RODO-2510 file (C-alpha; in nm, 4 decimals, decimal comma):
residues 532
     n   res          X          Y          Z
     1     m     0,0000     0,0000     0,0000
     2     p     0,1498     0,3356    -0,0926
     3     t     0,1582     0,6023     0,1728
     4     h    -0,0287     0,8962     0,0236
     5     a     0,1445     0,8750    -0,3126
     6     w     0,4730     0,7111    -0,3952
     7     r     0,7531     0,8734    -0,2087
     8     v     0,9642     1,1166    -0,3991
     9     t     1,3105     1,0129    -0,2888
    10     a     1,6365     1,0387    -0,4756
    11     a     1,6928     0,7194    -0,6694
    12     a     1,9989     0,5594    -0,8363
    13     t     2,2240     0,6609    -0,5476
    14     l     2,0332     0,5150    -0,3726
    15     a     1,9452     1,1049    -0,7524
    16     a     2,1542     3,3668    -1,5082
    17     g     2,4217     3,5519    -1,3286
    18     v     2,7013     3,5051    -1,0830
    19     l     2,6296     3,4421    -0,7164
    20     a     2,8289     3,5999    -0,4422
    21     t     3,0780     3,3556    -0,2966
    22     a     2,9350     3,1801     0,0080
    23     a     3,1061     3,2772     0,3314
    24     c     3,3419     3,0258     0,4851
    25     s     3,3585     2,9251     0,8484
    26     s     3,6644     2,8130     1,0336
    27     d     3,5020     2,4824     1,1297
    28     g     3,1348     2,5443     1,1981
    29     d     3,1641     2,7926     1,4857
    30     g     2,8554     3,0084     1,4226
    31     k     2,6913     3,1511     1,7357
    32     k     2,4206     3,3772     1,5952
    33     p     2,0984     3,4371     1,7896
    34     t     1,7729     3,3541     1,6144
    35     a     1,5143     3,6078     1,5059
    36     d     1,2236     3,4278     1,6769
    37     g     1,3715     3,4478     2,0254
    38     s     1,4740     3,0831     2,0462
    39     p     1,7990     3,0043     2,2276
    40     e     2,1290     3,0792     2,0605
    41     v     2,2357     2,8111     1,8160
    42     k     2,5491     2,6583     1,9585
    43     p     2,8353     2,5217     1,7490
    44     l     2,8148     2,1532     1,6657
    45     k     3,0275     1,8984     1,8469
    46     w     3,1366     1,6546     1,5803
    47     g     3,2431     1,3022     1,6658
    48     d     3,2684     0,9528     1,5246
    49     c     2,9670     0,8025     1,3474
    50     e     2,7980     0,4781     1,4384
    51     a     2,6304     0,2439     1,1904
    52     p     2,2824     0,3604     1,0853
    53     t     2,0024     0,2278     1,3020
    54     a     1,7171     0,0149     1,1713
    55     a     1,4989     0,3286     1,1707
    56     q     1,7550     0,4944     0,9424
    57     g     1,7651     0,1938     0,7096
    58     g     2,0580     0,0054     0,8615
    59     g     2,3850    -0,0696     0,6847
    60     q     2,7538    -0,0218     0,7564
    61     a     2,9098     0,2615     0,9503
    62     p     3,0480     0,5363     0,7239
    63     p     3,4235     0,5673     0,6630
    64     k     3,6405     0,6968     0,9449
    65     d     3,6759     1,0414     0,7909
    66     w     3,3020     1,1056     0,8335
    67     q     3,1724     1,2839     1,1426
    68     c     2,8347     1,2984     1,3151
    69     a     2,6663     1,5445     1,5503
    70     t     2,3319     1,6227     1,7125
    71     l     2,1640     1,9628     1,7220
    72     d     1,8842     2,0246     1,9746
    73     l     1,6153     2,2509     1,8287
    74     p     1,2719     2,3693     1,9449
    75     l     1,0045     2,1043     1,9054
    76     d     0,7481     2,3837     1,8726
    77     y     0,8771     2,7092     1,7248
    78     a     0,5846     2,8909     1,8863
    79     k     0,7467     2,7951     2,2178
    80     p     1,1168     2,8413     2,1399
    81     e     1,2251     2,8028     2,5035
    82     g     1,0261     2,4827     2,5499
    83     e     1,0842     2,1170     2,4699
    84     t     1,3525     2,0342     2,2141
    85     i     1,3951     1,7714     1,9442
    86     p     1,7355     1,6238     1,8483
    87     i     1,8368     1,6612     1,4841
    88     a     2,1028     1,4142     1,3678
    89     l     2,3678     1,5380     1,1223
    90     i     2,6562     1,3899     0,9270
    91     r     2,9406     1,5460     0,7305
    92     a     3,2511     1,4755     0,5266
    93     k     3,4914     1,7676     0,5368
    94     a     3,6076     1,9361     0,2177
    95     r     3,9240     1,7943     0,0623
    96     d     4,0706     2,1390    -0,0067
    97     q     4,0299     2,3211     0,3237
    98     k     4,2332     2,6194     0,2016
    99     n     3,9770     2,6949    -0,0702
   100     r     3,6725     2,5708     0,1189
   101     l     3,3447     2,7431     0,0279
   102     g     3,1478     2,6294     0,3313
   103     s     2,8958     2,3502     0,3785
   104     l     2,6685     2,2003     0,1141
   105     v     2,3579     2,0599     0,2832
   106     f     2,1707     1,7747     0,1136
   107     n     1,8149     1,6531     0,1468
   108     f     1,7580     1,3414    -0,0638
   109     g     1,3803     1,3374    -0,0500
   110     g     1,0966     1,1251     0,0763
   111     p     0,9657     1,2905     0,2759
   112     g     1,1112     1,0537     0,5290
   113     g     1,4485     0,9622     0,3803
   114     s     1,7454     0,9494     0,6164
   115     g     2,0314     1,1728     0,5111
   116     i     2,2547     1,0010     0,7661
   117     s     2,2325     0,6676     0,5853
   118     t     2,2059     0,8082     0,2320
   119     l     2,4871     1,0614     0,1978
   120     p     2,7852     0,8327     0,2691
   121     g     2,6663     0,5805     0,0112
   122     a     2,5996     0,8503    -0,2463
   123     a     2,9099     1,0599    -0,1720
   124     k     3,1138     0,9276    -0,4641
   125     e     2,8642     1,0977    -0,6967
   126     y     2,9420     1,4315    -0,5316
   127     e     3,3187     1,3964    -0,5038
   128     a     3,3748     1,6951    -0,7335
   129     l     3,1721     1,9091    -0,4934
   130     r     3,3546     1,7751    -0,1895
   131     a     3,6700     1,9357    -0,3262
   132     r     3,5571     2,2693    -0,1773
   133     y     3,2471     2,1930     0,0296
   134     d     3,1883     2,0009     0,3456
   135     l     2,9180     1,7556     0,2374
   136     v     2,6457     1,7648     0,5047
   137     s     2,3128     1,5903     0,5471
   138     f     2,0673     1,5275     0,8278
   139     d     1,7647     1,3330     0,9362
   140     p     1,4713     1,5754     0,9344
   141     r     1,2541     1,5834     1,2462
   142     g     1,0517     1,2626     1,2735
   143     v     1,2999     1,0708     1,0570
   144     g     1,5614     0,8093     1,1466
   145     g     1,7883     0,9491     1,4157
   146     s     1,5811     1,2630     1,4782
   147     d     1,3066     1,1344     1,7090
   148     p     1,1490     0,9028     1,4488
   149     v     0,7740     0,8761     1,4029
   150     l     0,6694     0,5244     1,4992
   151     c     0,3536     0,3461     1,3844
   152     e     0,3224    -0,0305     1,3373
   153     n     0,5870    -0,2916     1,4179
   154     d     0,7691    -0,5011     1,1592
   155     k     0,5223    -0,7906     1,1651
   156     q     0,2273    -0,5557     1,1327
   157     l     0,3952    -0,3703     0,8467
   158     d     0,4433    -0,6957     0,6553
   159     q     0,0674    -0,7353     0,6694
   160     y    -0,0018    -0,3676     0,5977
   161     f     0,2042    -0,3581     0,2800
   162     s     0,0602    -0,6864     0,1491
   163     e    -0,3048    -0,5784     0,1753
   164     d    -0,5108    -0,5154    -0,1384
   165     s    -0,4760    -0,1460    -0,2280
   166     s    -0,7057    -0,1527    -0,5315
   167     p    -1,0321    -0,2867    -0,3862
   168     e    -1,3082    -0,3927    -0,6222
   169     t    -1,5901    -0,5102    -0,3926
   170     p    -1,7633    -0,3542    -0,0888
   171     e    -1,5904    -0,6090     0,1328
   172     e    -1,2495    -0,5210    -0,0094
   173     e    -1,3234    -0,1488     0,0283
   174     k    -1,4127    -0,2021     0,3938
   175     a    -1,0905    -0,3960     0,4533
   176     f    -0,8872    -0,1253     0,2759
   177     v    -1,0334     0,1551     0,4869
   178     e    -0,9878    -0,0505     0,8042
   179     n    -0,6228    -0,1133     0,7171
   180     i    -0,5639     0,2618     0,6925
   181     r    -0,7524     0,3291     1,0161
   182     t    -0,5537     0,0674     1,2088
   183     y    -0,2268     0,2140     1,0805
   184     q    -0,3295     0,5672     1,1785
   185     e    -0,4295     0,4543     1,5265
   186     a    -0,0857     0,2995     1,5719
   187     c     0,0802     0,6253     1,4645
   188     e    -0,1288     0,8244     1,7105
   189     k    -0,0658     0,5753     1,9915
   190     n     0,3103     0,5709     1,9444
   191     s     0,3863     0,9273     1,8270
   192     a     0,0931     1,1536     1,9198
   193     a     0,3029     1,4399     2,0593
   194     l     0,5320     1,4418     1,7564
   195     l     0,2738     1,4279     1,4755
   196     p     0,1800     1,7996     1,4762
   197     r     0,5459     1,9075     1,4651
   198     v     0,6981     1,7192     1,1701
   199     g     0,5740     1,9361     0,8835
   200     t     0,7892     2,0861     0,6110
   201     e     0,7681     2,4396     0,7486
   202     n     0,9219     2,3281     1,0772
   203     a     1,1872     2,1317     0,8865
   204     a     1,2701     2,4483     0,6904
   205     r     1,3144     2,6393     1,0160
   206     d     1,5411     2,3584     1,1314
   207     l     1,7454     2,4072     0,8142
   208     d     1,8153     2,7669     0,9067
   209     r     1,9331     2,6620     1,2524
   210     i     2,1549     2,4016     1,0901
   211     r     2,3000     2,6749     0,8682
   212     q     2,3795     2,8826     1,1749
   213     a     2,5309     2,5899     1,3632
   214     l     2,7531     2,5179     1,0632
   215     g     2,8755     2,8772     1,0713
   216     d     2,7577     2,9697     0,7221
   217     e     2,6169     3,3130     0,6408
   218     k     2,4019     3,1571     0,3683
   219     l     2,2652     2,8087     0,3123
   220     n     2,4286     2,6234     0,0248
   221     y     2,1790     2,3502    -0,0533
   222     f     2,1238     2,0497    -0,2800
   223     g     1,7612     1,9358    -0,2649
   224     i     1,6467     1,6286    -0,4525
   225     s     1,2848     1,5272    -0,5034
   226     y     1,0911     1,6192    -0,1853
   227     g     1,4090     1,8065    -0,0943
   228     t     1,3091     2,0621    -0,3597
   229     e     0,9820     2,1303    -0,1786
   230     l     1,1693     2,1681     0,1488
   231     g     1,4154     2,3986    -0,0261
   232     g     1,1367     2,6048    -0,1791
   233     v     0,9673     2,6531     0,1580
   234     y     1,3045     2,7481     0,3079
   235     a     1,3609     3,0031     0,0313
   236     h     1,0184     3,1537     0,1015
   237     l     1,0812     3,1817     0,4749
   238     f     1,4457     3,2928     0,4523
   239     p     1,5057     3,4402     0,1030
   240     k     1,8047     3,6483     0,2128
   241     n     1,9729     3,3378     0,3569
   242     v     1,9690     3,1382     0,0314
   243     g     2,3179     3,0748    -0,1011
   244     r     2,3973     2,8500    -0,3941
   245     a     2,1051     2,6117    -0,4225
   246     v     2,0148     2,3314    -0,6625
   247     f     1,6682     2,1743    -0,6943
   248     d     1,6778     1,8420    -0,8830
   249     a     1,3718     1,6199    -0,9564
   250     v     1,1331     1,8971    -0,8671
   251     v     0,8109     1,8531    -0,6717
   252     d     0,5466     2,0721    -0,8361
   253     p     0,4506     2,3457    -0,5852
   254     t     0,1279     2,4231    -0,7740
   255     k    -0,0307     2,0782    -0,7326
   256     t    -0,2639     1,9601    -0,4573
   257     a    -0,2232     1,6126    -0,3095
   258     e    -0,4781     1,4767    -0,5575
   259     q    -0,3142     1,6476    -0,8540
   260     s     0,0295     1,5261    -0,7455
   261     a    -0,0930     1,1661    -0,7238
   262     l    -0,2547     1,1967    -1,0668
   263     g     0,0689     1,3412    -1,2032
   264     q     0,2579     1,0440    -1,0632
   265     a     0,0126     0,8064    -1,2289
   266     k     0,0909     0,9691    -1,5624
   267     g     0,4633     0,9842    -1,4867
   268     f     0,5004     0,6185    -1,3917
   269     q     0,2899     0,5130    -1,6904
   270     l     0,5193     0,7166    -1,9162
   271     a     0,8250     0,5549    -1,7588
   272     l     0,6759     0,2073    -1,7998
   273     g     0,6125     0,2820    -2,1656
   274     n     0,9724     0,3970    -2,2081
   275     f     1,0933     0,0792    -2,0387
   276     a     0,8734    -0,1321    -2,2665
   277     q     0,9931     0,0524    -2,5779
   278     d     1,3528    -0,0099    -2,4760
   279     c     1,2733    -0,3798    -2,4366
   280     v     1,1127    -0,3956    -2,7817
   281     d     1,4064    -0,2111    -2,9386
   282     r     1,6441    -0,4785    -2,8062
   283     g     1,4537    -0,7508    -2,9880
   284     d     1,5448    -1,1053    -2,8889
   285     e     1,7666    -0,9776    -2,6071
   286     c     1,4523    -0,8800    -2,4157
   287     r     1,3134    -1,1554    -2,1940
   288     l     0,9559    -1,0291    -2,2133
   289     r     0,6972    -1,1325    -2,4665
   290     g     0,5402    -0,8713    -2,6906
   291     s     0,6432    -0,7042    -3,0123
   292     t     0,5128    -0,3596    -2,9088
   293     p     0,5179    -0,1584    -2,5855
   294     k     0,1392    -0,1937    -2,5603
   295     e     0,1678    -0,5723    -2,5687
   296     i     0,4247    -0,5674    -2,2890
   297     e     0,2043    -0,3344    -2,0847
   298     a    -0,0920    -0,5636    -2,1467
   299     d     0,1080    -0,8529    -2,0019
   300     v     0,1854    -0,6431    -1,6934
   301     i    -0,1865    -0,5769    -1,6436
   302     k    -0,2577    -0,9462    -1,6941
   303     l     0,0003    -1,0283    -1,4254
   304     q    -0,1598    -0,7801    -1,1850
   305     k    -0,5010    -0,9395    -1,2311
   306     a    -0,3581    -1,2865    -1,1830
   307     l    -0,1878    -1,1826    -0,8590
   308     a    -0,5086    -1,0201    -0,7355
   309     a    -0,6773    -1,3569    -0,7738
   310     k    -0,3889    -1,5697    -0,6487
   311     p    -0,0575    -1,4444    -0,5029
   312     i     0,2611    -1,6328    -0,5902
   313     p     0,5622    -1,7300    -0,3772
   314     g     0,7798    -1,4369    -0,2760
   315     i     1,0574    -1,4268    -0,0187
   316     g     1,0518    -1,6782     0,2645
   317     d     0,6962    -1,7613     0,3555
   318     r     0,5593    -1,4324     0,2194
   319     m     0,3451    -1,4343    -0,0930
   320     l     0,3710    -1,1696    -0,3648
   321     t     0,0416    -0,9816    -0,3918
   322     e    -0,0815    -0,7477    -0,6629
   323     t    -0,0008    -0,4466    -0,4450
   324     q     0,3560    -0,5597    -0,3772
   325     a     0,4148    -0,6357    -0,7440
   326     t     0,2924    -0,2908    -0,8455
   327     n     0,5147    -0,1296    -0,5830
   328     g     0,8093    -0,3359    -0,7085
   329     i     0,7489    -0,2237    -1,0660
   330     a     0,7351     0,1376    -0,9529
   331     q     1,0597     0,1042    -0,7563
   332     a     1,2426    -0,0230    -1,0651
   333     l     1,1219     0,2738    -1,2706
   334     y     1,3011     0,5217    -1,0442
   335     s     1,6270     0,4538    -1,2280
   336     k     1,7152     0,3209    -1,5714
   337     e     1,9870     0,1173    -1,4008
   338     l     1,7084    -0,0891    -1,2441
   339     w     1,5349    -0,1689    -1,5732
   340     p     1,7210    -0,5006    -1,6122
   341     l     1,5890    -0,6044    -1,2702
   342     l     1,2371    -0,5098    -1,3731
   343     e     1,2653    -0,7137    -1,6912
   344     q     1,3928    -1,0123    -1,4970
   345     g     1,1363    -0,9697    -1,2203
   346     l     0,8410    -0,9553    -1,4597
   347     d     0,9680    -1,2577    -1,6504
   348     e     1,0094    -1,4603    -1,3304
   349     a     0,6705    -1,3532    -1,1939
   350     e     0,4986    -1,4643    -1,5123
   351     g     0,6601    -1,8007    -1,4440
   352     g     0,5227    -1,8083    -1,0889
   353     q     0,8252    -1,6805    -0,8951
   354     g     0,7858    -1,3448    -0,7189
   355     q     1,1097    -1,3093    -0,5231
   356     l     1,2632    -1,0294    -0,7282
   357     l     0,9507    -0,8133    -0,7516
   358     m     0,9029    -0,8606    -0,3775
   359     a     1,2625    -0,7530    -0,3121
   360     l     1,2003    -0,4381    -0,5148
   361     s     0,8768    -0,3775    -0,3241
   362     d     1,0624    -0,4213     0,0044
   363     a     1,3166    -0,1637    -0,1110
   364     l     1,0390     0,0860    -0,1803
   365     n     0,8858     0,0275     0,1621
   366     g     1,2126     0,0396     0,3573
   367     r     1,2291    -0,3291     0,4567
   368     d     1,5741    -0,4845     0,4893
   369     q     1,6698    -0,8492     0,4415
   370     q     1,6308    -0,9159     0,8146
   371     g     1,2667    -0,8086     0,8015
   372     r     1,3258    -0,4745     0,9745
   373     y     1,1577    -0,1614     0,8427
   374     s     1,3083     0,1836     0,8478
   375     n     1,0689     0,4563     0,9549
   376     i     1,0544     0,6094     0,6051
   377     g     0,6931     0,4970     0,5565
   378     a     0,5733     0,6305     0,8919
   379     a     0,7596     0,9595     0,8492
   380     n     0,6350     0,9930     0,4921
   381     t     0,2728     0,9604     0,5993
   382     a     0,3129     1,1893     0,9004
   383     i     0,4864     1,4672     0,7049
   384     n     0,2508     1,4501     0,4082
   385     c    -0,0582     1,4476     0,6280
   386     v     0,0460     1,7460     0,8394
   387     d     0,1421     1,9366     0,5222
   388     d    -0,1588     1,8608     0,2990
   389     k    -0,4889     2,0145     0,4070
   390     e    -0,7269     1,8058     0,1951
   391     r    -0,9024     1,5029     0,3442
   392     y    -1,0782     1,3059     0,0709
   393     t    -1,3902     1,1065     0,1427
   394     l    -1,4514     0,7558     0,0153
   395     e    -1,7089     0,8937    -0,2267
   396     q    -1,4703     1,1596    -0,3610
   397     t    -1,1985     0,9006    -0,4048
   398     k    -1,4188     0,6542    -0,5906
   399     a    -1,5438     0,9349    -0,8170
   400     k    -1,1828     1,0086    -0,9202
   401     l    -1,0804     0,6502    -0,9957
   402     a    -1,1850     0,6632    -1,3607
   403     e    -0,9537     0,9604    -1,4171
   404     f    -0,6668     0,7813    -1,2451
   405     r    -0,7250     0,4642    -1,4471
   406     a    -0,7306     0,6650    -1,7691
   407     a    -0,3992     0,8239    -1,6702
   408     s    -0,2465     0,4832    -1,5955
   409     p    -0,4020     0,1403    -1,6422
   410     v    -0,1135    -0,0054    -1,4381
   411     f    -0,0678     0,2433    -1,1522
   412     g    -0,3929     0,4425    -1,1498
   413     d    -0,5884     0,2281    -0,9052
   414     l    -0,3128     0,2163    -0,6467
   415     l    -0,2458     0,5901    -0,6580
   416     g    -0,6137     0,6815    -0,6780
   417     w    -0,7052     0,4822    -0,3682
   418     g    -0,4016     0,6341    -0,1971
   419     m    -0,5971     0,9621    -0,1750
   420     l    -0,7538     0,8163     0,1413
   421     t    -0,4224     0,7877     0,3250
   422     c    -0,4693     1,1091     0,5273
   423     t    -0,8444     1,0767     0,5752
   424     g    -0,9001     1,0452     0,9486
   425     w    -0,5443     1,1506     1,0331
   426     p    -0,5374     1,2840     1,3906
   427     v    -0,3636     1,6100     1,2957
   428     p    -0,5045     1,8725     1,0546
   429     g    -0,3118     1,9672     0,7423
   430     t    -0,1440     2,3016     0,6703
   431     w    -0,1822     2,3954     0,3051
   432     e    -0,3325     2,3053    -0,0287
   433     t    -0,0012     2,3929    -0,1945
   434     p     0,3177     2,5282    -0,0358
   435     d     0,4227     2,8900    -0,0779
   436     v     0,7685     2,8970    -0,2372
   437     s     0,7789     3,2587    -0,3513
   438     a     1,1226     3,3937    -0,2646
   439     p     1,1639     3,7559    -0,3759
   440     g     1,5171     3,8752    -0,3232
   441     a     1,6716     3,5286    -0,3032
   442     d     1,9886     3,4524    -0,4954
   443     p     1,9368     3,2399    -0,8096
   444     i     1,8334     2,8774    -0,7605
   445     l     1,9192     2,6198    -1,0279
   446     v     1,6048     2,4147    -1,0999
   447     i     1,6446     2,0890    -1,2973
   448     g     1,3601     1,8983    -1,4622
   449     n     1,3902     1,5514    -1,6189
   450     t     1,1529     1,4808    -1,9086
   451     g     1,1360     1,1086    -1,8223
   452     d     1,0977     1,1420    -1,4451
   453     p     0,8185     0,9136    -1,3158
   454     a     0,7862     1,0446    -0,9596
   455     t     0,8226     1,4204    -1,0136
   456     p     0,6944     1,4974    -1,3643
   457     y     0,8897     1,7404    -1,5771
   458     e     0,6427     2,0295    -1,5699
   459     g     0,7053     2,0708    -1,1984
   460     a     1,0395     2,2372    -1,2726
   461     r     0,8802     2,5097    -1,4824
   462     n     0,6108     2,5676    -1,2206
   463     m     0,8738     2,5897    -0,9459
   464     v     1,0662     2,8509    -1,1443
   465     e     0,7508     3,0569    -1,1901
   466     r     0,6499     3,0327    -0,8235
   467     l     0,9976     3,1223    -0,6950
   468     g     0,9540     3,4523    -0,8765
   469     p     1,1411     3,6712    -1,1259
   470     g     1,5174     3,6476    -1,1167
   471     v     1,5291     3,3535    -0,8761
   472     g     1,4664     3,0217    -1,0527
   473     v     1,6977     2,9250    -1,3410
   474     e     1,5660     2,6233    -1,5323
   475     l     1,7743     2,3436    -1,6821
   476     t     1,6124     2,0578    -1,8764
   477     y     1,7488     1,7036    -1,8833
   478     k     1,6093     1,4778    -2,1533
   479     g     1,6627     1,1431    -1,9867
   480     e     1,5061     0,8627    -1,7820
   481     g     1,4694     0,7933    -1,4124
   482     h     1,4173     1,0086    -1,1063
   483     g     1,6524     1,3047    -1,1002
   484     a     1,9268     1,4278    -1,3314
   485     y     2,2578     1,4875    -1,1522
   486     n     2,2731     1,1310    -1,0221
   487     s     2,2300     0,9979    -1,3768
   488     g     2,5961     1,0796    -1,4335
   489     d     2,5131     1,2886    -1,7407
   490     p     2,8234     1,5043    -1,8054
   491     c     2,6233     1,8011    -1,9323
   492     v     2,4094     1,8178    -1,6186
   493     q     2,7032     1,7659    -1,3862
   494     k     2,9102     2,0311    -1,5614
   495     a     2,6294     2,2830    -1,5217
   496     v     2,5655     2,1995    -1,1561
   497     n     2,9331     2,1820    -1,0595
   498     g     3,0068     2,5066    -1,2402
   499     y     2,7306     2,6768    -1,0512
   500     l     2,8029     2,5387    -0,7044
   501     l     3,1814     2,5686    -0,7285
   502     d     3,2193     2,8842    -0,9389
   503     g     2,8860     3,0615    -0,8950
   504     k     2,8053     3,0572    -1,2669
   505     t     2,4466     2,9705    -1,3476
   506     p     2,3856     2,8121    -1,6900
   507     a     2,1988     3,0095    -1,9516
   508     e     1,8229     3,0072    -1,9023
   509     g     1,6655     2,7267    -2,1064
   510     t     1,9775     2,5076    -2,1198
   511     v     1,8946     2,1529    -2,2359
   512     c     2,1051     1,8430    -2,1685
   513     t     2,0245     1,5238    -2,3582
   514     a     2,1170     1,1801    -2,2283
   515     a     2,3530     0,9882    -2,4506
   516     p     2,2068     0,6737    -2,6114
   517     n     2,2870     0,3521    -2,4296
   518     p     2,2383     0,0617    -2,6722
   519     t     2,4038    -0,1886    -2,4364
   520     p     2,2385    -0,1928    -2,0945
   521     p     2,4651    -0,2240    -1,7924
   522     p     2,4656    -0,5475    -1,5931
   523     p     2,1841    -0,5614    -1,3392
   524     p     2,2797    -0,4108    -1,0043
   525     e     2,2119    -0,5864    -0,6786
   526     v     1,8628    -0,5365    -0,5452
   527     p     1,8686    -0,2385    -0,3081
   528     e     1,7905    -0,3136     0,0548
   529     s     1,6017     0,0063     0,1294
   530     s     1,4421     0,2976    -0,0496
   531     a     1,6261     0,5656     0,1398
   532     a     1,8441     0,6333    -0,1639
***
């Protein structure tokens, strides 16, 4: 079952004018008081890092040259002297300290992704930027190491994510709604005091405290996927504090929750069609039947219907359901590097073996090979539901299903029914759409990918318009997968690196086109979590 809509998290890492040079700090010794009267932000005390916790997605401890710290910030910014919440941070210091530009703070998306577990694994992709920046990331409030939102336990989540998320009968509808209600009750029971405080606006205020604790006059920022929404809200709240910022895989700030889910339905259907066309173009090398993309898509729909009637063996004693298969397909569409796994997984599932599609589904839902879930799903729901004001009724949702199915015969049902995720949530929402207007901010480089399934391309243009005149600078990447910089495309990376390192924004309307790849790379190992 998707939480709200599919998470918009950086994948495959897992993804005009000259700016003033960002101020350097000696080593993160800022001690500037805050404008809202909250206590002075103290300098960070960096120390050795431990291995990520299960809530952060698990894995190995980062290399010895990485450092970690905790920053205590107001839980409620209306009560700045009151209770605090710990924010976990991680950094790798710049290679060239003599020419250091400051810190570059990453948010890899979600909402709900752990920066603590993601940045070390993705750091090789940003090595050029580490030359002059400390690479920094963090777990936003409610995520991973920053007082994580807790809902159901691992055993309950196995059941939750296997339930039918495209009900067709009154009985199935009742079970679907009950599944959501039970999950929400668990969230309220285990995290009631935290739920009102994990929204994006609070996270943006946290970002400014992080900037101060790092000792930077302005925030140099790399936001990916949901990280672009967080960055846009930050720019609106603190336009004069925006330094060199990049938004990649842009969340559309003009879309409501319903419109965003519908956009994802169209985006994932487009990506599936591109995957199918690639398979057809490879002829006999493709393991899937079908001489046209439509025939391959028809086989996918046939598989979904078969799994709805009778699940097949998955991993261990778990059976692959229609919902898990659809989630697994979606996970593989986040990156072209995962297309070989999708091809193999569909072929095996048609033969009655669902292990690979289930592994991909587990990755999307944050389940590791030991059966432990990160808290990305719980945090994702909590953040989305405190951000988004709309609460859709069962009748409203059912009335929209035809539009979702028309947008995507494969993904429409799942995303359409997902409109009910926040209905009954114990905390009211904040906005219909976020305000990202940022008059007076320094230029922000905004990158849209024409083949992006999770954050459709038009979101970049809408972000540029909402940021306001002279702020957003758009760059188009004609490629596949979620995001652009993490594709490795040299044109995109040259533009981004030139901007972040030298302060030179590319010309407005710059277009980078992915090079053809007639020979697909060998399939990567199945990822163990979706936090990257």
